[in-house]
Backbone as numpy.savetxt, mean C-alpha at the origin, in Angstrom:
# Nx Ny Nz CAx CAy CAz Cx Cy Cz
-7.94 -12.06 -8.96 -8.78 -10.88 -8.96 -7.90 -9.64 -8.96
-7.99 -8.81 -9.96 -7.20 -7.59 -10.04 -7.75 -6.56 -9.08
-6.86 -5.83 -8.46 -7.29 -4.80 -7.53 -7.05 -3.43 -8.13
-7.59 -2.44 -7.47 -7.36 -1.06 -7.91 -5.89 -0.71 -7.83
-5.16 -1.38 -6.95 -3.74 -1.10 -6.80 -2.98 -1.42 -8.07
-3.39 -2.47 -8.76 -2.69 -2.91 -9.96 -2.90 -1.97 -11.14
-3.97 -1.21 -11.13 -4.30 -0.39 -12.29 -3.84 1.06 -12.16
-3.26 1.43 -11.04 -2.82 2.81 -10.84 -1.54 3.07 -11.61
-1.53 4.09 -12.46 -0.30 4.42 -13.18 0.71 5.10 -12.25
1.95 5.09 -12.65 2.96 5.82 -11.89 2.68 7.31 -12.05
2.59 8.00 -10.96 2.37 9.45 -10.99 3.73 10.10 -10.77
4.19 10.83 -11.75 5.51 11.42 -11.68 5.49 12.75 -10.95
6.67 13.23 -10.62 6.83 14.47 -9.87 6.06 15.62 -10.53
6.11 15.71 -11.84 5.44 16.81 -12.54 3.93 16.78 -12.35
3.37 15.63 -12.03 1.94 15.50 -11.82 1.51 15.92 -10.41
2.47 16.09 -9.52 2.16 16.45 -8.14 1.97 17.97 -8.04
0.89 18.36 -7.40 0.64 19.80 -7.24 1.59 20.41 -6.21
1.66 19.81 -5.05 2.57 20.28 -4.01 3.40 19.10 -3.55
4.66 19.34 -3.31 5.53 18.28 -2.83 6.30 18.76 -1.62
6.65 17.82 -0.79 7.48 18.10 0.36 8.64 17.13 0.33
9.82 17.62 0.54 11.01 16.79 0.50 11.38 16.37 1.92
11.75 15.10 2.06 12.28 14.62 3.33 13.28 13.52 3.05
14.15 13.27 4.00 15.20 12.28 3.83 14.82 11.00 4.54
15.13 9.88 3.92 14.96 8.58 4.57 16.25 7.78 4.39
16.48 6.89 5.31 17.65 6.00 5.22 17.18 4.60 4.89
17.92 3.94 4.00 17.61 2.57 3.59 18.91 1.79 3.47
18.81 0.49 3.70 20.00 -0.34 3.48 20.43 -0.27 2.01
21.73 -0.36 1.79 22.29 -0.23 0.44 21.68 -1.25 -0.52
21.46 -2.48 -0.05 20.91 -3.51 -0.94 19.49 -3.17 -1.38
18.72 -2.54 -0.50 17.37 -2.13 -0.87 17.42 -1.01 -1.92
18.33 -0.08 -1.74 18.50 1.00 -2.72 18.92 0.42 -4.07
19.79 -0.57 -4.06 20.22 -1.21 -5.31 19.03 -1.87 -6.01
18.15 -2.52 -5.23 16.97 -3.15 -5.82 16.03 -2.09 -6.41
15.86 -0.99 -5.70 15.03 0.11 -6.20 15.62 0.65 -7.49
16.92 0.92 -7.48 17.57 1.47 -8.67 17.46 0.52 -9.86
17.56 -0.77 -9.60 17.42 -1.75 -10.67 16.03 -1.67 -11.31
15.01 -1.57 -10.47 13.65 -1.49 -11.00 13.38 -0.16 -11.70
13.88 0.92 -11.14 13.63 2.22 -11.78 14.31 2.28 -13.15
15.47 1.66 -13.27 16.15 1.63 -14.56 15.33 0.83 -15.57
14.80 -0.32 -15.14 13.98 -1.15 -16.03 12.69 -0.45 -16.43
12.08 0.25 -15.48 10.78 0.86 -15.72 10.86 2.26 -16.31
12.03 2.89 -16.20 12.21 4.20 -16.80 11.63 5.36 -16.00
11.62 5.23 -14.69 11.20 6.37 -13.87 12.17 6.57 -12.73
12.01 7.66 -12.01 13.00 8.04 -11.00 12.81 7.28 -9.70
13.83 7.34 -8.88 13.78 6.75 -7.55 12.63 7.35 -6.75
12.46 8.66 -6.85 11.38 9.33 -6.12 10.01 8.85 -6.59
9.84 8.71 -7.91 8.57 8.19 -8.44 8.29 6.78 -7.91
9.34 5.96 -7.88 9.21 4.59 -7.39 8.76 4.58 -5.93
9.43 5.37 -5.10 9.10 5.39 -3.67 7.70 5.97 -3.45
7.34 7.02 -4.18 5.99 7.58 -4.06 4.93 6.52 -4.38
5.14 5.78 -5.47 4.18 4.76 -5.86 4.12 3.64 -4.83
5.26 3.23 -4.30 5.28 2.18 -3.28 4.52 2.62 -2.03
4.70 3.86 -1.64 3.99 4.39 -0.47 2.49 4.45 -0.75
2.11 4.91 -1.93 0.69 4.96 -2.30 0.05 3.57 -2.22
0.74 2.57 -2.77 0.21 1.21 -2.75 0.10 0.68 -1.33
1.10 0.93 -0.51 1.06 0.46 0.87 -0.07 1.13 1.63
-0.25 2.43 1.45 -1.35 3.14 2.12 -2.71 2.62 1.64
-2.84 2.37 0.35 -4.10 1.84 -0.17 -4.39 0.45 0.41
-3.36 -0.37 0.53 -3.53 -1.70 1.12 -3.97 -1.58 2.57
-3.33 -0.73 3.33 -3.70 -0.54 4.73 -5.12 0.00 4.87
-5.48 0.93 3.99 -6.84 1.49 4.04 -7.88 0.43 3.67
-7.57 -0.43 2.70 -8.49 -1.52 2.35 -8.67 -2.46 3.54
-7.57 -2.78 4.21 -7.63 -3.65 5.38 -8.47 -3.01 6.48
-8.26 -1.73 6.72 -9.05 -1.03 7.75 -10.53 -1.04 7.40
-10.85 -0.80 6.13 -12.25 -0.82 5.70 -12.88 -2.19 5.88
-12.12 -3.24 5.53 -12.63 -4.60 5.70 -12.87 -4.91 7.17
-11.90 -4.61 8.00 -12.07 -4.93 9.42 -13.17 -4.09 10.05
-13.28 -2.83 9.66 -14.37 -1.99 10.16 -15.72 -2.55 9.76
-15.81 -3.04 8.52 -17.05 -3.61 8.01 -17.44 -4.85 8.81
-16.46 -5.72 9.05 -16.73 -6.94 9.82 -17.16 -6.58 11.23
-16.46 -5.64 11.83 -16.82 -5.23 13.19 -18.23 -4.62 13.22
-18.57 -3.86 12.18 -19.89 -3.23 12.14 -21.02 -4.23 12.02
-20.75 -5.33 11.33 -21.77 -6.36 11.13 -21.85 -7.35 12.27
-20.81 -7.44 13.07 -20.75 -8.43 14.14 -21.53 -7.94 15.35
-22.40 -8.80 15.88 -23.26 -8.39 17.00 -22.90 -9.11 18.30
-21.87 -9.93 18.31 -21.48 -10.69 19.50 -20.51 -9.91 20.37
-19.69 -10.64 21.10 -18.67 -10.04 21.96 -17.61 -9.34 21.12
-16.82 -8.46 21.77 -15.72 -7.80 21.07 -14.77 -8.85 20.51
-14.26 -8.59 19.33 -13.34 -9.50 18.67 -11.91 -9.00 18.80
-10.99 -9.93 18.88 -9.58 -9.57 18.85 -9.17 -9.34 17.40
-8.01 -8.76 17.20 -7.50 -8.57 15.83 -7.35 -9.91 15.12
-6.91 -10.94 15.85 -6.74 -12.26 15.25 -8.08 -12.83 14.80
-9.11 -12.67 15.61 -10.43 -13.17 15.25 -10.98 -12.44 14.03
-10.79 -11.13 14.00 -11.23 -10.34 12.84 -10.49 -10.80 11.59
-9.18 -11.03 11.71 -8.38 -11.47 10.56 -8.89 -12.81 10.04
-9.26 -13.72 10.94 -9.78 -15.03 10.51 -11.10 -14.86 9.76
-11.97 -13.99 10.26 -13.27 -13.76 9.60 -13.06 -13.16 8.22
-12.20 -12.15 8.14 -11.92 -11.51 6.85 -11.34 -12.53 5.88
-10.42 -13.34 6.36 -9.79 -14.36 5.51 -10.83 -15.34 4.99
-11.74 -15.77 5.85 -12.77 -16.70 5.41 -13.72 -16.06 4.40
-13.96 -14.75 4.54 -14.83 -14.05 3.60 -14.17 -13.91 2.23
-12.88 -13.80 2.21 -12.13 -13.68 0.96 -12.12 -14.98 0.19
-12.21 -16.10 0.90 -12.12 -17.43 0.26 -13.33 -17.73 -0.60
């Protein structure tokens, strides 16, 4: 099943209305992997990191929406995170 995450194009720096610069530290091997992919894909390191952050945030937001939905529909005792994860997993199957 394709998700919305798979269909999002890379949004380059020129497409951003406002940007803020900040520094992050990464292990050298991770930077090498990023550079390898950016070279293959033809976009900048910044574009790559922006897209990775967007995808991660979208994934987290989808997870929050799913768990909120399950909690909203559940009428029993409070559920733990593990119990909610099991319910969500069973619903996905």
